VOKE-401622 format. One record per residue: residue number from 1; z, x, y of N, C-alpha, C in turn; residue in three letters. Coordinates in steps of 0.2 Angstrom, whole numbers, padded with zeros to 4 digits. Each point is the difference from the previous one (the first is absolute). Example, Ala and Ser with C-alpha at 12.3 -4.5 7.8 and 13.67 -1.06 7.14 Angstrom:
REM VOKE-401622
- gudren,n.z,n.x,n.y,ca.z,ca.x,ca.y,c.z,c.x,c.y,kemi
- 1,0039,0066,-0028,0000,-0004,0006,0000,0004,0006,Ala
- 2,-0004,-0002,0005,0001,0004,0006,0003,-0004,0005,Ser
END
This chain:
REM VOKE-401622
- gudren,n.z,n.x,n.y,ca.z,ca.x,ca.y,c.z,c.x,c.y,kemi
- 1,0618,0497,0555,-0003,-0007,0001,0006,-0005,0001,Unk
- 2,0004,0001,0005,0005,-0005,0001,-0003,-0007,0003,Unk
- 3,0003,-0005,-0002,-0003,-0007,0002,0004,-0002,0006,Unk
- 4,-0004,-0003,0005,0004,-0002,0006,0003,-0006,0000,Unk
- 5,0000,-0004,-0006,0003,-0006,0000,0006,0000,-0005,Unk
- 6,0004,-0005,0000,0006,0000,-0004,-0001,-0002,-0007,Unk
- 7,-0006,-0003,-0001,-0001,-0002,-0007,-0001,0006,-0004,Unk
- 8,-0002,0006,0003,-0002,0006,-0004,0005,0005,0000,Unk
- 9,0006,-0002,0003,0006,0005,0001,0002,0003,-0007,Unk
- 10,0001,-0005,-0004,0002,0002,-0007,-0005,-0003,-0005,Unk
- 11,-0006,0002,0000,-0006,-0003,-0004,0002,-0001,-0007,Unk
- 12,-0002,-0006,-0003,0001,-0001,-0007,-0006,0003,-0003,Unk
- 13,0001,0002,-0007,-0006,0002,-0004,-0005,-0005,-0001,Unk
- 14,-0006,0002,-0001,-0006,-0005,-0002,0000,0000,-0008,Unk
- 15,-0003,-0005,-0002,-0001,-0001,-0008,-0008,-0001,-0001,Unk
- 16,-0002,0005,-0004,-0007,0000,-0002,-0001,-0005,-0006,Unk
- 17,-0005,-0005,0001,-0002,-0005,-0005,-0004,0003,-0006,Unk
- 18,-0004,0005,0001,-0004,0003,-0005,-0007,-0003,0001,Unk
- 19,-0002,-0004,-0006,-0007,-0003,0001,0002,-0008,0000,Unk
- 20,-0001,-0003,0006,0002,-0007,0000,-0004,-0004,-0005,Unk
- 21,0004,-0005,-0003,-0003,-0005,-0005,-0001,0004,-0007,Unk
- 22,0001,0006,0000,-0001,0004,-0007,0006,0003,-0002,Unk
- 23,0006,-0002,0002,0006,0004,-0002,0001,0000,-0007,Unk
- 24,-0002,-0005,-0004,0001,0001,-0007,-0004,0005,-0004,Unk
- 25,-0005,0002,0004,-0005,0005,-0003,0001,0007,0003,Unk
- 26,0006,0001,0003,0001,0007,0004,-0001,0006,-0005,Unk
- 27,0003,-0001,-0006,0001,0005,-0005,-0008,0002,-0002,Unk
- 28,-0004,-0005,-0001,-0007,0002,-0002,-0004,0002,0005,Unk
- 29,0001,-0002,0006,-0003,0002,0006,0002,0007,0002,Unk
- 30,0006,0002,-0002,0002,0007,0002,-0003,0005,-0004,Unk
- 31,-0003,-0001,-0006,-0003,0005,-0004,-0006,0003,0003,Unk
- 32,-0005,-0003,0002,-0006,0003,0004,0003,0004,0006,Unk
- 33,0004,-0002,0004,0003,0004,0005,0004,0006,-0002,Unk
- 34,0003,-0001,-0005,0004,0006,-0003,-0005,0006,-0002,Unk
- 35,-0005,-0003,-0004,-0005,0005,-0002,-0004,0003,0005,Unk
- 36,-0002,-0004,0006,-0004,0003,0005,0005,0005,0004,Unk
- 37,0006,-0001,0000,0005,0004,0004,0001,0007,-0004,Unk
- 38,0000,0000,-0007,0001,0006,-0004,-0006,0004,0001,Unk
- 39,-0006,-0003,0000,-0007,0003,0000,0000,0003,0007,Unk
- 40,0002,-0004,0005,-0001,0003,0007,0005,0006,0001,Unk
- 41,0006,0000,-0003,0004,0006,0001,-0003,0006,-0004,Unk
- 42,-0002,-0001,-0006,-0003,0005,-0004,-0006,0003,0003,Unk
- 43,-0005,-0004,0002,-0006,0002,0003,0000,0003,0006,Unk
- 44,0004,-0002,0005,0001,0003,0007,0004,0006,-0001,Unk
- 45,0005,0000,-0004,0004,0007,-0001,-0005,0005,-0003,Unk
- 46,-0004,-0002,-0004,-0005,0005,-0003,-0004,0003,0005,Unk
- 47,-0003,-0005,0004,-0005,0002,0006,0004,0005,0005,Unk
- 48,0006,-0002,0002,0004,0005,0004,0001,0006,-0003,Unk
- 49,0002,0001,-0006,0002,0006,-0003,-0007,0004,-0001,Unk
- 50,-0005,-0003,-0002,-0007,0004,-0001,-0002,0003,0007,Unk
- 51,0000,-0004,0005,-0002,0002,0007,0005,0006,0002,Unk
- 52,0007,-0001,-0001,0004,0004,0003,0001,0007,-0004,Unk
- 53,-0002,0000,-0007,0001,0006,-0004,-0007,0004,-0001,Unk
- 54,-0005,-0004,0001,-0007,0004,-0001,-0002,0002,0007,Unk
- 55,0000,0006,0001,-0002,0003,0006,-0008,-0001,0002,Unk
- 56,-0004,-0002,-0005,-0007,-0001,0001,-0001,-0007,0003,Unk
- 57,0006,-0004,0000,0000,-0007,0003,0003,0000,0007,Unk
- 58,0002,0006,0003,0003,0000,0006,-0006,-0001,0006,Unk
- 59,-0003,-0005,0000,-0005,-0002,0005,0001,-0006,0003,Unk
- 60,-0003,-0002,0006,0002,-0006,0004,-0001,-0006,-0005,Unk
- 61,-0006,-0001,-0003,-0001,-0006,-0004,0005,-0001,-0005,Unk
- 62,0002,0005,-0004,0005,-0001,-0005,0007,-0001,0004,Unk
- 63,0001,0003,0006,0006,-0001,0003,0001,-0008,0002,Unk
- 64,-0006,-0003,0002,0000,-0007,0002,0002,-0004,-0007,Unk
- 65,-0003,0002,-0005,0001,-0004,-0007,0008,0001,-0001,Unk
- 66,0003,0006,0001,0007,0000,-0002,0004,-0004,0005,Unk
- 67,-0002,-0001,0006,0003,-0004,0005,0000,-0007,-0003,Unk
- 68,-0006,-0002,-0002,-0001,-0007,-0003,0005,-0001,-0006,Unk
- 69,0000,0005,-0004,0005,-0001,-0006,0007,0000,0002,Unk
- 70,0002,0003,0005,0007,0000,0003,0001,-0007,0003,Unk
- 71,-0004,-0002,0004,0000,-0007,0003,0001,-0005,-0006,Unk
- 72,-0004,0000,-0005,0000,-0005,-0005,0007,0001,-0004,Unk
- 73,0003,0005,-0001,0006,0001,-0003,0006,-0003,0004,Unk
- 74,-0001,0001,0007,0005,-0004,0005,-0001,-0007,-0001,Unk
- 75,-0006,-0002,0001,-0001,-0008,-0001,0003,-0003,-0006,Unk
- 76,-0002,0003,-0006,0002,-0003,-0006,0008,0000,0000,Unk
- 77,0003,0006,0002,0007,0000,-0001,0004,-0004,0005,Unk
- 78,-0003,-0002,0005,0003,-0004,0005,0000,-0008,-0002,Unk
- 79,-0004,-0001,-0005,-0001,-0007,-0001,0002,-0002,-0008,Unk
- 80,-0003,0004,-0004,0000,-0002,-0007,0007,0000,-0003,Unk
- 81,0004,0005,0001,0007,0000,-0003,0004,-0006,0001,Unk
- 82,0000,-0002,0007,0004,-0006,0002,-0004,-0007,-0003,Unk
- 83,-0006,0000,0000,-0004,-0005,-0003,0002,-0001,-0008,Unk
- 84,0000,0005,-0003,0002,0000,-0007,0007,-0002,-0001,Unk
- 85,0005,0002,0004,0007,-0002,0000,0000,-0008,0001,Unk
- 86,-0004,-0003,0004,0000,-0007,0001,-0003,-0003,-0007,Unk
- 87,-0005,0003,-0002,-0003,-0003,-0006,0004,0000,-0007,Unk
- 88,0003,0006,-0001,0004,0001,-0006,0007,-0001,0001,Unk
- 89,0003,0001,0005,0008,0000,0001,0002,-0006,0004,Unk
- 90,-0005,-0004,0003,0002,-0005,0005,0004,0003,0006,Unk
- 91,-0001,0006,0002,0003,0003,0005,-0004,-0001,0007,Unk
- 92,0001,-0006,0002,-0004,-0003,0006,0003,0002,0007,Unk
- 93,0006,0002,0000,0003,0002,0007,-0003,0006,0002,Unk
- 94,-0001,0000,0007,-0002,0006,0003,0003,0000,0007,Unk
- 95,0003,0005,0002,0003,0001,0007,-0004,-0001,0006,Unk
- 96,0003,-0003,0005,-0004,-0001,0006,-0004,0006,0002,Unk
- 97,0004,0006,0001,-0003,0006,0002,-0005,0003,-0005,Unk
- 98,0002,-0001,-0007,-0004,0003,-0005,-0007,-0004,0000,Unk
- 99,0000,-0006,0001,-0006,-0004,0001,-0005,0002,0005,Unk
- 100,0003,0002,0006,-0005,0003,0005,-0002,0007,-0001,Unk
- 101,0005,0004,-0004,-0002,0006,-0001,-0006,0000,-0005,Unk
- 102,0000,-0004,-0005,-0005,-0001,-0005,-0007,-0002,0004,Unk
- 103,0001,-0005,0004,-0006,-0002,0004,-0003,0006,0004,Unk
- 104,0005,0004,0003,-0003,0005,0004,-0004,0005,-0004,Unk
- 105,0002,0002,-0006,-0003,0004,-0005,-0007,-0003,-0002,Unk
- 106,0000,-0006,-0001,-0006,-0003,-0003,-0006,0000,0006,Unk
- 107,0002,-0003,0006,-0005,0000,0005,-0001,0006,0003,Unk
- 108,0005,0005,0001,-0002,0006,0003,-0005,0004,-0004,Unk
- 109,0001,0000,-0007,-0004,0004,-0004,-0007,-0003,-0002,Unk
- 110,0000,-0007,0002,-0007,-0003,0000,-0004,0003,0005,Unk
- 111,0003,0001,0006,-0003,0003,0006,-0002,0007,-0002,Unk
- 112,0005,0004,-0003,-0001,0007,-0001,-0006,0000,-0005,Unk
- 113,0000,-0004,-0005,-0006,0001,-0005,-0006,-0002,0003,Unk
- 114,-0001,-0005,0005,-0006,-0001,0003,-0002,0006,0005,Unk
- 115,0005,0004,0003,-0002,0006,0004,-0002,0005,-0005,Unk
- 116,0003,0001,-0006,-0002,0005,-0004,-0007,-0001,-0003,Unk
- 117,-0002,-0007,-0002,-0007,-0001,-0002,-0005,0001,0006,Unk
- 118,0002,-0001,0006,-0004,0001,0005,-0002,0008,0001,Unk
- 119,0006,0004,-0001,-0001,0007,0000,-0004,0003,-0005,Unk
- 120,0000,-0003,-0006,-0004,0002,-0006,-0007,-0002,0001,Unk
- 121,-0002,-0006,0004,-0007,-0001,0001,-0002,0004,0005,Unk
- 122,0003,0002,0005,-0002,0005,0005,-0001,0007,-0003,Unk
- 123,0004,0002,-0005,0000,0006,-0004,-0007,0000,-0003,Unk
- 124,-0001,-0005,-0004,-0007,0000,-0004,-0006,0000,0005,Unk
- 125,0001,-0004,0006,-0005,0000,0005,-0002,0007,0002,Unk
- 126,0005,0004,0002,-0001,0007,0002,-0003,0004,-0006,Unk
- 127,0003,0000,-0006,-0002,0004,-0006,-0008,-0002,-0001,Unk
- 128,-0002,-0006,0000,-0007,-0001,-0002,-0005,0000,0006,Unk
- 129,0002,-0002,0006,-0005,0000,0005,0000,0006,0005,Unk
- 130,0006,0004,-0001,0000,0006,0004,0003,0005,-0004,Unk
- 131,-0003,0002,-0006,0004,0005,-0005,0001,0007,0003,Unk
- 132,-0005,0002,0004,0001,0007,0003,0006,0001,0004,Unk
- 133,0002,-0006,0003,0006,0000,0005,0006,-0002,-0003,Unk
- 134,0000,-0002,-0007,0006,-0003,-0003,0006,0004,0001,Unk
- 135,-0001,0007,-0002,0006,0004,0000,0003,0001,0007,Unk
- 136,-0004,-0001,0005,0003,0001,0007,0003,-0006,0003,Unk
- 137,-0003,-0006,-0003,0003,-0007,0003,0006,-0002,-0004,Unk
- 138,-0001,0001,-0007,0006,-0003,-0004,0003,0006,-0004,Unk
- 139,0007,-0001,0001,0004,0006,-0004,0006,-0004,-0002,Unk
- 140,0004,0004,-0004,0006,-0003,-0003,0005,-0002,0005,Unk
- 141,0001,0004,0005,0005,-0002,0006,-0002,-0006,0003,Unk
- 142,-0007,-0001,0001,-0002,-0006,0004,0001,-0006,-0005,Unk
- 143,-0001,0001,-0006,0001,-0005,-0005,0007,-0003,0000,Unk
- 144,0005,0005,0000,0007,-0002,0001,0001,-0003,0006,Unk
- 145,-0003,0002,0006,0001,-0003,0006,-0002,-0007,0000,Unk
- 146,-0006,-0001,-0003,-0002,-0007,-0001,0005,-0005,-0003,Unk
- 147,0002,0003,-0006,0005,-0004,-0004,0007,-0001,0005,Unk
- 148,0002,0005,0003,0006,-0001,0005,-0002,-0005,0005,Unk
- 149,-0006,0000,0003,-0002,-0005,0005,0000,-0007,-0003,Unk
- 150,-0002,-0001,-0006,0000,-0006,-0003,0007,-0003,-0001,Unk
- 151,0005,0005,-0002,0007,-0003,-0001,0003,-0002,0007,Unk
- 152,-0002,0004,0005,0003,-0001,0007,-0003,-0007,0002,Unk
- 153,-0006,-0001,-0001,-0003,-0006,0002,0003,-0006,-0004,Unk
- 154,0001,0000,-0006,0003,-0005,-0004,0007,-0002,0002,Unk
- 155,0004,0006,0002,0007,-0001,0002,0000,-0004,0007,Unk
- 156,-0004,0003,0005,-0001,-0003,0006,-0002,-0007,0000,Unk
- 157,-0004,-0002,-0004,-0002,-0007,-0001,0006,-0005,-0003,Unk
- 158,0003,0003,-0004,0005,-0004,-0004,0007,-0001,0004,Unk
- 159,0002,0005,0004,0006,-0001,0003,0001,-0006,0005,Unk
- 160,-0005,-0001,0004,0000,-0006,0004,0000,-0007,-0004,Unk
- 161,-0003,0000,-0006,0000,-0006,-0004,0006,-0001,-0003,Unk
- 162,0003,0006,-0003,0007,-0001,-0003,0005,-0002,0006,Unk
- 163,0000,0002,0006,0004,-0002,0005,-0001,-0008,0001,Unk
- 164,-0006,-0002,0001,-0001,-0007,0001,0003,-0004,-0006,Unk
- 165,-0001,0002,-0006,0002,-0004,-0006,0008,0000,-0001,Unk
- 166,0003,0006,0001,0007,0001,-0001,0004,-0004,0006,Unk
- 167,-0003,-0001,0006,0003,-0003,0005,0000,-0008,0000,Unk
- 168,-0004,-0002,-0005,0000,-0008,-0001,0006,-0002,-0003,Unk
- 169,0002,-0006,0001,0006,-0003,-0003,-0003,-0003,-0007,Unk
- 170,0004,0002,-0005,-0002,-0003,-0007,0006,-0004,-0002,Unk
- 171,0000,-0007,0003,0006,-0004,-0001,-0002,-0005,-0005,Unk
- 172,-0005,0000,-0003,-0002,-0005,-0005,0001,0003,-0007,Unk
- 173,-0004,-0002,-0005,0000,0002,-0007,-0001,0008,0000,Unk
- 174,0002,0003,-0005,-0001,0007,-0001,-0004,0002,-0006,Unk
- 175,-0003,-0005,-0003,-0004,0001,-0006,-0008,0002,0002,Unk
- 176,-0002,0006,-0002,-0007,0002,0002,-0004,-0002,-0006,Unk
- 177,-0005,-0004,0002,-0005,-0002,-0006,-0005,0005,-0002,Unk
- 178,0003,0006,-0002,-0004,0005,-0001,0004,0005,-0005,Unk
- 179,-0004,0005,-0003,0004,0005,-0004,0001,0006,0004,Unk
- 180,-0001,0001,0006,0002,0005,0004,0000,-0002,0007,Unk
- 181,0003,0004,0005,0001,-0003,0007,-0007,0001,0004,Unk
- 182,-0004,-0005,-0002,-0007,-0001,0003,0001,-0003,0007,Unk
- 183,-0003,0003,0005,0001,-0001,0007,-0001,-0008,0001,Unk
- 184,-0005,-0003,-0002,-0001,-0007,0002,0006,-0005,-0003,Unk
- 185,0002,0002,-0006,0005,-0004,-0004,0006,0001,0004,Unk
- 186,0002,0006,0002,0006,0001,0004,0000,-0004,0006,Unk
- 187,-0005,0001,0004,-0001,-0004,0006,0001,-0007,0000,Unk
- 188,-0002,-0003,-0006,0000,-0007,-0001,0007,-0003,-0001,Unk
- 189,0005,0005,0000,0007,-0002,-0001,0004,0000,0007,Unk
- 190,-0004,0003,0005,0004,0000,0007,0000,-0007,0003,Unk
- 191,0005,-0001,0004,0000,-0006,0004,-0001,0001,0007,Unk
- 192,-0002,0005,0002,-0002,0002,0007,-0007,0000,0001,Unk
- 193,-0003,0002,0006,-0007,0000,0002,-0003,0006,-0004,Unk
- 194,-0004,-0001,-0005,-0004,0005,-0004,-0007,0002,0003,Unk
- 195,-0002,-0004,0005,-0006,0001,0003,-0002,0008,0002,Unk
- 196,0005,0003,0003,-0001,0007,0002,-0001,0004,-0006,Unk
- 197,0004,0000,-0005,-0001,0004,-0006,-0007,-0002,-0003,Unk
- 198,-0002,-0006,-0001,-0006,-0002,-0003,-0006,0003,0004,Unk
- 199,0000,-0001,0007,-0005,0003,0004,-0001,0008,-0001,Unk
- 200,0006,0003,0000,0000,0007,0000,-0002,0003,-0007,Unk
- 201,0002,-0003,-0005,-0002,0002,-0007,-0007,-0001,-0001,Unk
- 202,-0003,-0006,0002,-0007,-0002,-0002,-0004,0005,0005,Unk
- 203,0002,0001,0006,-0004,0004,0005,0000,0007,-0003,Unk
- 204,0005,0003,-0001,0000,0007,-0002,-0003,0001,-0007,Unk
- 205,0001,-0005,-0005,-0004,0001,-0006,-0007,0000,0001,Unk
- 206,-0002,-0005,0004,-0008,-0001,0001,-0002,0006,0004,Unk
- 207,0003,0003,0005,-0002,0006,0003,0000,0006,-0004,Unk
- 208,0005,0001,-0004,0000,0006,-0004,-0006,0000,-0005,Unk
- 209,0000,-0006,-0004,-0005,-0001,-0005,-0007,0000,0002,Unk
- 210,-0001,-0003,0006,-0006,-0001,0003,-0003,0007,0002,Unk
- 211,0005,0004,0004,-0002,0007,0002,-0002,0004,-0005,Unk
- 212,0005,0001,-0005,-0001,0004,-0006,-0006,-0001,-0004,Unk
- 213,-0001,-0007,-0002,-0005,-0002,-0004,-0007,0001,0004,Unk
- 214,0000,0000,0006,-0006,0001,0004,-0002,0007,0000,Unk
- 215,0004,0005,0001,-0001,0007,-0001,-0002,0002,-0007,Unk
- 216,0003,-0003,-0005,-0001,0001,-0007,-0007,-0002,-0001,Unk
- 217,-0002,-0006,0002,-0007,-0003,-0001,-0005,0005,0003,Unk
- 218,0001,0002,0006,-0004,0004,0004,-0001,0007,-0004,Unk
- 219,0006,0003,-0003,-0001,0006,-0003,-0004,0000,-0006,Unk
- 220,0001,-0005,-0005,-0003,-0001,-0006,-0007,-0002,0001,Unk
- 221,-0002,-0004,0005,-0007,-0002,0002,-0004,0006,0002,Unk
- 222,0003,0005,0004,-0003,0006,0001,-0001,0004,-0006,Unk
- 223,0005,0000,-0004,0000,0004,-0006,-0006,-0002,-0004,Unk
- 224,0000,-0007,-0001,-0005,-0002,-0005,-0007,0002,0003,Unk
- 225,-0001,-0001,0006,-0007,0002,0003,-0001,0008,-0001,Unk
- 226,0005,0004,0001,-0001,0007,-0001,-0001,0001,-0008,Unk
- 227,0003,-0003,-0004,-0001,0001,-0007,-0007,-0002,-0003,Unk
- 228,-0002,-0005,0003,-0007,-0003,-0002,-0005,0005,0002,Unk
- 229,0001,0004,0005,-0005,0005,0002,0000,0007,-0003,Unk
- 230,0005,0001,-0005,0001,0006,-0003,-0006,0001,-0005,Unk
- 231,-0003,0005,0000,-0006,0001,-0005,0001,0000,-0007,Unk
- 232,0006,0003,-0002,0002,0000,-0007,0003,-0006,-0002,Unk
- 233,-0002,-0002,-0006,0003,-0006,-0003,0007,0001,-0003,Unk
- 234,0001,0006,-0002,0007,0002,-0003,0005,0000,0006,Unk
- 235,-0003,0003,0006,0005,0000,0006,0002,-0007,0002,Unk
- 236,-0005,-0004,0000,0001,-0007,0002,0005,-0003,-0005,Unk
- 237,-0001,0001,-0006,0005,-0003,-0005,0007,0003,0001,Unk
- 238,0001,0006,0001,0006,0003,0001,0004,-0002,0006,Unk
- 239,-0004,-0001,0006,0003,-0003,0006,0002,-0007,-0001,Unk
- 240,-0004,-0004,-0003,0001,-0007,-0001,0006,-0001,-0005,Unk
- 241,0001,0005,-0005,0005,-0001,-0004,0007,0002,0003,Unk
- 242,0000,0005,0004,0006,0002,0004,0002,-0006,0004,Unk
- 243,-0004,-0003,0004,0001,-0005,0005,0002,-0007,-0003,Unk
- 244,-0003,-0001,-0006,0000,-0006,-0004,0008,-0002,-0001,Unk
- 245,0004,0005,-0002,0007,-0001,-0002,0003,-0002,0006,Unk
- 246,-0001,0004,0006,0003,-0002,0006,-0002,-0007,0002,Unk
- 247,-0006,-0002,0000,-0002,-0007,0002,0004,-0005,-0004,Unk
- 248,0000,0001,-0007,0004,-0005,-0004,0007,-0001,0002,Unk
- 249,0003,0006,0001,0007,-0001,0002,0001,-0003,0007,Unk
- 250,-0005,0001,0005,0001,-0003,0006,-0002,-0008,0000,Unk
- 251,-0004,-0002,-0005,-0002,-0007,0000,0006,-0003,-0003,Unk
- 252,0003,0002,-0006,0006,-0003,-0003,0006,-0001,0005,Unk
- 253,0001,0006,0004,0005,0000,0005,-0001,-0006,0006,Unk
- 254,-0006,0000,0003,-0001,-0004,0005,-0001,-0007,-0002,Unk
- 255,-0004,-0001,-0005,-0001,-0007,-0002,0006,-0003,-0002,Unk
- 256,0004,0003,-0004,0006,-0003,-0003,0005,-0001,0006,Unk
- 257,0001,0005,0004,0004,-0001,0006,-0001,-0006,0004,Unk
- 258,-0007,-0001,0002,-0002,-0005,0004,0001,-0007,-0003,Unk
- 259,-0002,0000,-0006,0001,-0007,-0004,0007,-0002,0000,Unk
- 260,0004,0005,-0002,0008,-0001,0000,0002,-0003,0006,Unk
- 261,-0002,0004,0006,0003,-0002,0006,-0002,-0007,0003,Unk
- 262,-0007,-0001,0000,-0003,-0006,0003,0001,-0006,-0004,Unk
- 263,0000,0001,-0007,0002,-0006,-0004,0007,-0003,0001,Unk
- 264,0005,0005,0001,0006,-0003,0001,0001,-0002,0008,Unk
- 265,-0004,0002,0004,0001,-0002,0007,-0004,-0007,0001,Unk
- 266,-0005,-0001,-0003,-0005,-0005,0002,-0001,-0005,-0005,Unk
- 267,0001,0001,-0007,-0001,-0004,-0005,0006,-0004,-0003,Unk
- 268,0001,-0006,0002,0006,-0004,-0001,-0001,-0003,-0007,Unk
- 269,-0006,-0001,-0002,-0002,-0004,-0006,0001,0004,-0007,Unk
- 270,0000,0007,0001,0001,0004,-0005,0007,0000,-0003,Unk
- 271,0001,0000,-0007,0006,-0001,-0003,0004,0006,0002,Unk
- 272,0007,-0001,0001,0004,0006,0002,0000,0006,-0005,Unk
- 273,0000,-0002,-0007,0000,0005,-0005,-0006,0004,0000,Unk
- 274,-0006,-0003,0002,-0006,0004,0000,0000,0005,0006,Unk
- 275,0003,-0002,0006,0001,0004,0006,0004,0006,-0002,Unk
- 276,0006,-0001,-0003,0004,0005,-0002,-0003,0005,-0005,Unk
- 277,-0003,-0003,-0005,-0003,0005,-0005,-0005,0004,0003,Unk
- 278,-0004,-0003,0004,-0005,0004,0004,0003,0006,0004,Unk
- 279,0005,-0002,0004,0003,0005,0004,0003,0006,-0005,Unk
- 280,0004,-0002,-0005,0003,0004,-0005,-0006,0005,-0003,Unk
- 281,-0005,-0003,-0002,-0006,0004,-0003,-0003,0005,0005,Unk
- 282,0000,-0002,0006,-0003,0004,0005,0004,0006,0001,Unk
- 283,0006,0000,0000,0005,0006,0001,0001,0004,-0006,Unk
- 284,-0001,-0003,-0006,0002,0004,-0006,-0006,0002,-0004,Unk
- 285,-0006,-0003,0000,-0006,0002,-0004,-0004,0006,0003,Unk
- 286,-0001,0000,0007,-0003,0006,0002,0003,0007,-0001,Unk
- 287,0007,0000,0001,0003,0006,-0002,-0001,0003,-0007,Unk
- 288,-0001,-0005,-0005,-0002,0002,-0007,-0007,0002,0000,Unk
- 289,-0005,-0003,0004,-0007,0001,-0001,-0002,0006,0003,Unk
- 290,0003,0002,0006,-0002,0006,0004,0000,0006,-0004,Unk
- 291,0005,0002,-0004,0000,0006,-0004,-0005,0000,-0006,Unk
- 292,-0001,-0006,-0002,-0005,-0001,-0006,-0007,0001,0003,Unk
- 293,-0001,-0002,0006,-0007,0001,0003,-0001,0007,0002,Unk
- 294,0005,0003,0003,-0001,0007,0001,0000,0005,-0006,Unk
- 295,0004,-0002,-0005,0000,0004,-0006,-0007,-0001,-0004,Unk
- 296,-0003,-0005,0001,-0007,-0001,-0003,-0006,0002,0004,Unk
- 297,0000,-0001,0006,-0005,0001,0005,-0001,0007,0003,Unk
- 298,0006,0003,0001,0001,0006,0004,0001,0005,-0006,Unk
- 299,-0005,0004,-0001,0000,0005,-0006,0005,0005,0001,Unk
- 300,0001,0003,0006,0005,0005,0001,0007,-0003,-0001,Unk
- 301,0002,-0006,0002,0006,-0003,-0001,0001,-0001,-0008,Unk
- 302,-0005,-0002,-0003,0000,-0001,-0008,0002,0007,-0003,Unk
- 303,-0004,0005,0002,0002,0007,-0003,0007,0002,0002,Unk
- 304,0002,-0001,0006,0007,0002,0002,0005,-0004,-0004,Unk
- 305,-0001,-0006,-0002,0005,-0004,-0004,0000,0003,-0007,Unk
- 306,-0006,0001,-0003,-0001,0003,-0006,0003,0006,-0001,Unk
- 307,0000,0005,0005,0003,0006,0000,0007,-0001,0000,Unk
- 308,0003,-0004,0004,0007,-0001,0001,0003,-0003,-0007,Unk
- 309,-0003,-0005,-0003,0002,-0002,-0006,0000,0005,-0006,Unk
- 310,-0005,0004,0001,-0001,0006,-0005,0006,0005,0001,Unk
- 311,0002,0001,0006,0006,0005,0001,0006,-0004,-0002,Unk
- 312,0001,-0006,0001,0006,-0004,-0002,0001,0000,-0007,Unk
- 313,-0006,-0001,-0004,0000,0000,-0007,0001,0007,-0003,Unk
- 314,-0002,0005,0003,0000,0007,-0002,0007,0003,0002,Unk
- 315,0004,-0003,0004,0006,0003,0003,0005,0001,-0006,Unk
- 316,0002,-0005,-0004,0005,0001,-0005,-0002,0005,-0005,Unk
- 317,-0007,0000,-0002,-0002,0004,-0005,0000,0007,0002,Unk
- 318,-0001,0001,0007,0000,0007,0002,0007,0003,0001,Unk
- 319,0005,-0005,0002,0007,0003,0000,0002,0001,-0007,Unk
- 320,-0002,-0004,-0005,0003,0002,-0007,-0003,0006,-0002,Unk
- 321,-0007,0001,0001,-0003,0007,-0002,0004,0006,0003,Unk
- 322,0002,-0001,0007,0003,0005,0003,0007,0002,-0003,Unk
END
């Protein structure tokens, strides 16, 4: 991503402000973010290990859940450590290239997570509406292919945006009024024509979110109609319980993302620290909630985690007895 102008030949680093107007409270604000990060690391690691080590969970639905856990780990690690360094150590400096790399991971894996959630909704659609054909339509290799396609889509969308942003001249201030390299906050520092990047980012975000959410809404609308026609009350509750956790995760992801994006683009009256806190929460809270939701709602995942914890707790005793 080399810049075509002289101002970016030797680009100076950016400085992250943290939470504007709340710098004196950074240490206290950091506590909930630190707790959510630790819970996200523990919860998503347990989900990954449970799915990976328990052969009974080697099915497409649990493969998608494992993908979601991996995405959440990447999300959290791309953002929270640097955020905590700003809050605790006043380590505000971030290199020019490092800033765009962080932005790449954030927005790429936002797109990837949207693709995985779409694949999960289609998986549940086939499982409930076409159960006899499920094993022929959905398989582990196809689930992996869906995950790889989501990654390819995210990378393909982000490369042009990064090129547009990195080619802009940043000849003004270097202070980013945010706790991470948020796209709109970085663009605000450019002194060139930012209209192309604005149009591209808004257009692609609206297209991806609109397309994915439309297919997801269609899938779960069809699922709901099929579930309500089931003769057995127990079967209806089981199907709704399985899909309920998925719907909760989807609503948190899309509603939080849309609020964060459009409030920063179009709401000038909203206080800067409210915008930043909303954006920070959107990227840090869902990675903590997702493993909790699946650990509680999906019985097989819950049993896999319990079995894994039992093996870890029994490992030292077994080795001592041997």
